N, C-alpha and C positions, 0 to 999 in steps of 0.2 A: 803158376801164371794165370790160371783161369780164375784164382781167388782175388788176384791183384787187380785184375781187369773189372772183376764184378765189385771191388772195393770202390774203385776209382768211378764205376759207372753210379754207385749208390750215393758217392760223394757229388756229383754232377749234378743226379736228380734231387738230391737234398736241398743243394744251394740254389739250383733253379726254383725249387718250391719254397724257400726263404724270400728269394728275390721276388717271385711272384706276390707272395703274401704281402710282401713291404710295399710293392706296386699297387695292390688293391687297396691297402689300408691308406696310401697317400692320396690316391683317387678320390677317396669319400671323405678323409680327414686333413689331406695336406700334409705338409712336413714342417718341423719345428724350426728351422732354418729360415724358410719363406714366411712363417709365421710370424718370427721375430722381426724381419724386415718389413713386413706388412704393419705391423703393431708400431713400429718407430715411425713409420711414415705419417700413420694416421695420428699418433700422438702430437708429431710436429704441426701437423695440419690444426689440430684442436689448439694448439698455442696461439696460431696466428689467425684464425677466422671465428673461434668462439670462447675468446676469453672473458666473456662476461658472465658465462654459465658456472654454476657452482655445481662440478661433476662428482656426483657420490661415489659411483663405482661404474666399471665397465668391464664387458666381456668379449672375447675374441673368439671367433668360431671360423671354420671354414665351412663355405657353400659349394658343393661340388656340382650343382647344377650351373653356376655360372663361373666356377673355377676361381672365385675371389674369396678374400679374407674379409669377415664382417665384423666391425666393432658396435656391440649394442652399448648404447651409452644411458646410464640412469642419471639424471638430473636431480640434485635434491631438492627436497619439498615441492615436488611438483609431479602431479598424473597425467600432464599434456606436454610436458618439454622433452620427454625422452625421444631419442632419433638414433639413427644409425648411420656409421659411415662403412664403405666396402673400399677395398683396394686389390687391383690387379695390375701387375707390371706392365701390361701393353696398354691399359685403359687409364690407369692412375686413380686418384680418389673421386668416388661419388658420394654425396651428400643429400640426404632426405630431409634435411632440417626444415627447408622450406615447406615441404609438403605435410611432414608430421607435426610440426608445431606452428609455423604462420597460417598454413591453411587448414589446420585443425584436424589432421588426418588421425593424431591420436584420439582426439575426442569421438570423431566421428564413429572408430572402430569400438571404442566403449559404449557409446550411446546405442550402437547397433546390437552389441552383445546382450546389454541391458534389455532391450526391447524383445531379444529373443528367448528371453526366461519364459518359462512354461506357464507362469501365471498370466500372461499377456496373450497366450493360445487359448486359453480357455473360452472366452467369449463367442470365439469363432467356431469352436467343437460343440457348443450348445445350440449353434444356429445352422451350420452347415454339415450334413451327414459325411462321415469319414470316408466312404466310397467316392464322394464327388469332390473330396478336397485334395489339392495336389500341396500347396504350402502357403503360408501367409506371409506378407512383408509390412512392418511396421517402419516408418521412418518420419523424420521431419520433413514437412511440406516445403517444397520450393516455393519461394514468394509469387513467382509469376514463371510464365510460358519460356520466358527467356534463362530458366534455370539461374535465378539469382543465388548465389552460395548461401544457403540457409544457416550456416554456422558462424558466419563472418562477424554477426552482432553479439556472439555469445564468448563471455571472456574464458581464457584457459583457466582449468582447474574447478569449472562450475561443475558440482556433484551431478551424476547422471541423472538421480531422479529429480533433480530441480529442473533439468533441462528437459526431461519428457513431461513434465508437468506445467509447464510454463510455456511451450512452443506447440504450434499447431500440428497434428499429427495426420499422415496420410495412412490409410489401411487398403492394402491390396490382397485380395484374396483369390489365389490362383486355383482354377477347378481342372478336372479331368476332361471335360467336355463341352461342346457347344451347348447342349441339352442342360447342363449342369449351370452354364452361364446364364441361360434364359430363366432357368428356375430360381435364381437366387438375386438376380440383377432387378431387383425392385426398390422402391422406396421403404416399404416396411421392414426389410432385412437391413437396409442401409441406417435407418432411425434406430432399430433394435441395436445394431453394432455401435453406434455411436453411443447411444445411453448405456449400455454395458460398459463401454471404456470409461465413460465419464463416472462410474461407481469406483473405478481403480484410480481416478484421479487423471486420466490421459484424455485430453481434448483431441479427439478423431474429428477432422473438419470435411475429410472426403473419404469417401467407400468406393473402391473399384473390384468388380466381379471380373477377373481376367481368365481368359482361356486362349493358351498359346499351341497351336498346332505344330507339335512336335514332328519333325521328320523319322 
């Protein structure tokens, strides 16, 4: 009798363990039935909203943070037309095409990655001591104080290097203290930065030395 009870308990514990692992897996990866339903809905959406696109490939994965299924869409022969759809039963479909393609989100991301390459950090390392430096930020300069969208005039699929070498760039050097800000906030440093970047083919039109008092 005792052995039978132990067997039943072992079975219950094992079953509970399997259920727990399945629930844990589903919480991070979703489940294949929900994924198939989401994929079908997103495919139908593509047929009615993006018929003009030549879609080369797509991948569907589960975003456990939002509880939605995401379709990552690869558009043929373009580096700037990829976008994503997401589907959740209670929300429906969300489409980031306008931001990623029409408002040049893809372009902004790849240009930012290009400007973060180590070679573009070297001029600052040569002028600002490492113990004073927090980080640097290179970005296409806004056209005016109203923040006119600086990428609007650039055509999709323009190579990153071409964009960087034909657009005015703002350089912000973030330092760790007010003392460092005063130390480097000089016309001499600004001119040296501009000249160093000109040698790399980057037209820096504005240099800011920034200290942010972090709480």
